[in-house]
MDTraj code that builds the backbone (N, CA, C; nanometers):
import mdtraj as md
import numpy as np

residues = "MET SER LYS PHE ALA LYS LEU PHE ASP VAL GLU ALA HIS GLN VAL LEU LEU LYS LYS ASP PHE ASP SER GLU SER GLU GLU ASP PHE LEU LYS VAL GLU THR SER ILE ASP GLY LEU GLN ALA ALA ILE LYS LEU GLU GLY PHE LYS ASN GLU SER HIS PHE GLU LYS ALA PHE GLU GLU TYR ASP GLN GLU LYS ALA GLU LYS PHE PHE LYS THR MET LYS ASN LEU LEU THR GLN THR ASP GLU GLU GLU".split()
xyz = np.array([
    [-1.5688, -1.3689, -0.8134],
    [-1.5453, -1.1987, -0.8150],
    [-1.3734, -1.1277, -0.8755],
    [-1.3808, -1.0066, -0.9042],
    [-1.2356, -1.0219, -0.9387],
    [-1.2356, -0.8735, -0.8701],
    [-1.1405, -0.8587, -0.7448],
    [-1.1115, -0.7735, -0.6613],
    [-1.0099, -0.6583, -0.6988],
    [-1.0458, -0.4962, -0.7406],
    [-0.9592, -0.4547, -0.7509],
    [-0.8687, -0.3594, -0.6440],
    [-0.9923, -0.3907, -0.4906],
    [-0.8369, -0.3365, -0.3985],
    [-0.9368, -0.4192, -0.2875],
    [-0.8251, -0.3883, -0.1452],
    [-0.8719, -0.3808, -0.0286],
    [-0.8176, -0.3370, 0.0965],
    [-0.8912, -0.3143, 0.1470],
    [-0.9300, -0.2414, 0.2897],
    [-0.8216, -0.3231, 0.4207],
    [-0.7947, -0.2591, 0.5069],
    [-0.7259, -0.3034, 0.5997],
    [-0.7259, -0.2306, 0.6899],
    [-0.7582, -0.3005, 0.8505],
    [-0.7616, -0.1983, 0.9534],
    [-0.6647, -0.2367, 1.0700],
    [-0.6016, -0.1293, 1.0692],
    [-0.4753, -0.1064, 1.1382],
    [-0.4981, -0.0028, 1.2220],
    [-0.4480, -0.0377, 1.3617],
    [-0.4647, 0.0430, 1.5328],
    [-0.5608, 0.1726, 1.4666],
    [-0.6733, 0.1614, 1.4365],
    [-0.7915, 0.2295, 1.4718],
    [-0.7173, 0.3212, 1.3250],
    [-0.6781, 0.2916, 1.1671],
    [-0.6667, 0.3299, 1.0799],
    [-0.6822, 0.2432, 0.9831],
    [-0.6747, 0.3337, 0.8687],
    [-0.7026, 0.2427, 0.7961],
    [-0.5694, 0.2090, 0.6136],
    [-0.5773, 0.0519, 0.5792],
    [-0.4265, 0.0573, 0.4871],
    [-0.5715, 0.0106, 0.3282],
    [-0.5270, 0.0732, 0.2661],
    [-0.5635, 0.0201, 0.1858],
    [-0.4536, -0.0167, 0.0345],
    [-0.4898, -0.1153, -0.0306],
    [-0.4295, -0.2070, -0.0852],
    [-0.5322, -0.1422, -0.2444],
    [-0.4414, -0.1274, -0.3562],
    [-0.5483, -0.1343, -0.4953],
    [-0.4688, -0.1056, -0.6183],
    [-0.5648, -0.2090, -0.6619],
    [-0.4589, -0.2253, -0.8047],
    [-0.4761, -0.1395, -0.9057],
    [-0.3499, -0.0895, -0.9442],
    [-0.3906, 0.0398, -1.0569],
    [-0.2730, -0.0658, -1.2119],
    [-0.3229, 0.1115, -1.2996],
    [-0.2197, 0.0863, -1.4349],
    [-0.1840, 0.2293, -1.4688],
    [-0.0604, 0.2271, -1.4566],
    [0.0501, 0.3229, -1.5576],
    [0.0354, 0.3217, -1.6815],
    [-0.0332, 0.4592, -1.7390],
    [-0.0996, 0.4455, -1.8633],
    [0.0230, 0.4763, -1.9509],
    [0.1601, 0.5233, -1.9058],
    [0.2725, 0.5773, -1.9751],
    [0.3559, 0.4914, -1.9447],
    [0.3690, 0.3893, -1.8624],
    [0.4904, 0.2997, -1.9190],
    [0.3816, 0.1516, -1.9674],
    [0.3179, 0.1022, -2.0176],
    [0.1761, 0.0380, -2.0002],
    [0.1978, -0.0480, -1.8765],
    [0.2282, -0.0363, -1.7843],
    [0.2521, -0.1426, -1.6067],
    [0.0984, -0.1646, -1.5316],
    [0.1006, -0.2469, -1.4859],
    [-0.0306, -0.3059, -1.3840],
    [0.1209, -0.2288, -1.2831],
    [0.0543, -0.1543, -1.1412],
    [0.1557, -0.1540, -1.0234],
    [-0.0211, -0.1819, -0.8978],
    [0.0494, -0.1706, -0.8183],
    [0.0355, -0.2261, -0.6474],
    [0.0436, -0.0605, -0.5969],
    [-0.0838, 0.0424, -0.5158],
    [-0.0886, 0.1181, -0.4232],
    [-0.1257, 0.0249, -0.3195],
    [-0.0283, 0.1152, -0.1900],
    [-0.0836, 0.1099, -0.0332],
    [-0.0501, 0.1736, -0.0050],
    [-0.1849, 0.2965, 0.1023],
    [-0.1909, 0.3964, 0.1013],
    [-0.2174, 0.3585, 0.2601],
    [-0.2603, 0.4935, 0.3669],
    [-0.3030, 0.5171, 0.4965],
    [-0.2854, 0.6744, 0.5038],
    [-0.3624, 0.7274, 0.6390],
    [-0.3704, 0.8664, 0.6539],
    [-0.3503, 0.8267, 0.8072],
    [-0.2733, 0.9116, 0.8191],
    [-0.2229, 0.9200, 0.9380],
    [-0.2369, 1.0453, 0.9740],
    [-0.3000, 1.1276, 1.0833],
    [-0.3236, 1.2652, 1.1000],
    [-0.2991, 1.3486, 1.0468],
    [-0.3814, 1.3096, 0.9759],
    [-0.4203, 1.3742, 0.8570],
    [-0.3501, 1.3931, 0.7543],
    [-0.2056, 1.3307, 0.7465],
    [-0.1181, 1.3211, 0.6680],
    [-0.1207, 1.2057, 0.5225],
    [-0.1487, 1.1686, 0.4563],
    [-0.0889, 1.0394, 0.3147],
    [0.0176, 1.0359, 0.3564],
    [0.0143, 0.8918, 0.3486],
    [0.1169, 0.8435, 0.2812],
    [0.0929, 0.6949, 0.2726],
    [0.1761, 0.6938, 0.0715],
    [0.1884, 0.5516, 0.0486],
    [0.2994, 0.5291, -0.0553],
    [0.3007, 0.3947, -0.0584],
    [0.4271, 0.3726, -0.1706],
    [0.3487, 0.2666, -0.3213],
    [0.4287, 0.2529, -0.3740],
    [0.3971, 0.1909, -0.5742],
    [0.5237, 0.1132, -0.5511],
    [0.4380, 0.0059, -0.5713],
    [0.4709, -0.1467, -0.5588],
    [0.4673, -0.2117, -0.7608],
    [0.5776, -0.1535, -0.8243],
    [0.5467, -0.2474, -0.9578],
    [0.6463, -0.2976, -0.9842],
    [0.7038, -0.2873, -1.1697],
    [0.8468, -0.4101, -1.2050],
    [0.7916, -0.5783, -1.1548],
    [0.6856, -0.5879, -1.1794],
    [0.6329, -0.7172, -1.2005],
    [0.6519, -0.7790, -1.3382],
    [0.7409, -0.9221, -1.3142],
    [0.7634, -1.0079, -1.4101],
    [0.6163, -1.0564, -1.4905],
    [0.4928, -1.0297, -1.4349],
    [0.4117, -1.0331, -1.5223],
    [0.2714, -1.1272, -1.4951],
    [0.2061, -1.0421, -1.5168],
    [-0.0116, -1.0485, -1.4566],
    [0.0240, -1.1823, -1.3547],
    [0.0214, -1.2588, -1.3765],
    [0.0713, -1.3669, -1.2416],
    [0.0710, -1.2897, -1.1734],
    [0.2459, -1.3270, -1.1877],
    [0.3296, -1.2347, -1.0720],
    [0.2135, -1.1316, -1.0183],
    [0.2020, -1.0402, -1.1193],
    [0.1172, -0.9108, -1.0638],
    [-0.0380, -0.9439, -0.9616],
    [-0.0853, -1.0003, -1.0193],
    [-0.2271, -1.1085, -0.9269],
    [-0.1793, -1.1815, -0.7656],
    [-0.0832, -1.2460, -0.8074],
    [0.0098, -1.2747, -0.6704],
    [0.0218, -1.2477, -0.5525],
    [0.0633, -1.1366, -0.6180],
    [0.1155, -0.9963, -0.5472],
    [0.0132, -0.9805, -0.3642],
    [-0.0898, -0.9481, -0.4830],
    [-0.2201, -0.9254, -0.4697],
    [-0.3079, -0.9436, -0.3981],
    [-0.3179, -1.0893, -0.4136],
    [-0.3729, -1.1689, -0.3196],
    [-0.3170, -1.2123, -0.1792],
    [-0.1883, -1.2353, -0.2049],
    [-0.0624, -1.2251, -0.0836],
    [-0.0396, -1.1415, 0.0126],
    [-0.1203, -1.0329, -0.0355],
    [-0.0847, -0.8832, 0.0654],
    [-0.2053, -0.9494, 0.1441],
    [-0.1361, -0.9491, 0.3463],
    [-0.2769, -0.9695, 0.4352],
    [-0.2461, -0.8574, 0.5384],
    [-0.2818, -0.9299, 0.6209],
    [-0.2658, -0.7917, 0.7487],
    [-0.1798, -0.7782, 0.8024],
    [-0.0980, -0.8650, 0.7838],
    [0.1054, -0.8733, 0.8594],
    [0.0628, -0.7697, 0.7556],
    [0.1611, -0.7917, 0.6406],
    [0.2102, -0.6588, 0.5748],
    [0.1407, -0.5602, 0.5836],
    [0.0356, -0.5461, 0.5648],
    [-0.0525, -0.4309, 0.6571],
    [-0.0405, -0.3263, 0.7206],
    [0.0367, -0.3656, 0.8325],
    [0.0349, -0.3978, 0.9351],
    [0.1966, -0.3494, 0.9628],
    [0.2631, -0.4095, 0.8730],
    [0.3822, -0.3806, 0.8659],
    [0.4067, -0.2431, 0.8441],
    [0.3703, -0.1736, 0.7137],
    [0.3098, -0.0884, 0.6057],
    [0.2121, 0.0035, 0.6792],
    [0.1880, -0.0171, 0.7622],
    [0.1185, 0.1368, 0.8587],
    [0.2166, 0.1867, 0.9697],
    [0.2911, 0.0969, 1.0599],
    [0.3791, 0.0697, 1.1538],
    [0.5006, 0.1529, 1.0942],
    [0.5743, 0.0804, 0.9232],
    [0.7227, 0.1972, 0.8912],
    [0.6376, 0.3238, 0.8251],
    [0.5042, 0.3555, 0.7888],
    [0.4774, 0.4887, 0.8079],
    [0.4346, 0.5794, 0.9201],
    [0.4396, 0.5518, 1.0464],
    [0.3714, 0.5850, 1.1216],
    [0.4934, 0.6405, 1.2109],
    [0.5885, 0.5630, 1.2043],
    [0.7371, 0.5848, 1.2317],
    [0.8384, 0.6681, 1.1484],
    [0.7746, 0.7049, 1.0616],
    [0.8779, 0.8400, 0.9199],
    [0.7603, 0.9395, 0.9649],
    [0.5975, 0.9834, 1.0134],
    [0.5969, 1.0583, 1.0411],
    [0.6580, 1.0945, 1.1380],
    [0.6650, 1.0306, 1.2596],
    [0.7163, 1.0029, 1.3705],
    [0.8146, 1.1823, 1.3995],
    [0.8957, 1.0217, 1.3371],
    [1.0708, 1.0561, 1.3439],
    [1.0592, 1.2763, 1.2517],
    [0.9497, 1.2967, 1.1217],
    [1.0044, 1.3969, 1.0847],
    [0.8689, 1.4951, 1.1893],
    [0.7897, 1.4960, 1.2962],
    [0.7585, 1.5177, 1.3769],
    [0.8580, 1.6295, 1.4728],
    [0.9129, 1.4604, 1.5489],
    [0.9896, 1.5172, 1.6107],
    [1.1439, 1.5643, 1.5888],
    [1.1951, 1.6196, 1.4605],
    [1.2714, 1.6576, 1.4006],
    [1.2614, 1.8535, 1.4842],
    [1.1335, 1.8765, 1.4059],
    [1.0181, 1.9795, 1.3997],
    [1.0980, 2.0932, 1.5104],
])
top = md.Topology()
chain = top.add_chain()
for i, resn in enumerate(residues, 1):
    res = top.add_residue(resn, chain, resSeq=i)
    for name in ("N", "CA", "C"):
        top.add_atom(name, md.element.get_by_symbol(name[0]), res)
traj = md.Trajectory(xyz[None], top)
């Protein structure tokens, strides 16, 4: 079965990794996103050399990477709250 997304549970939240396609550049990309206190945080991973590199990046994205992404986004949003 060919997967198009992975969902990870992190600190009572979720991190979604999703395959996507940019029709303008005609390139595949990965989108990583989460929601923290009602705010959406996302990054776009692009520039893969070829289809196999893209698939490898998708397959190798794991719980540890999801946790790092979440912690980074949480820290950014926390810093924004503290600055106000």
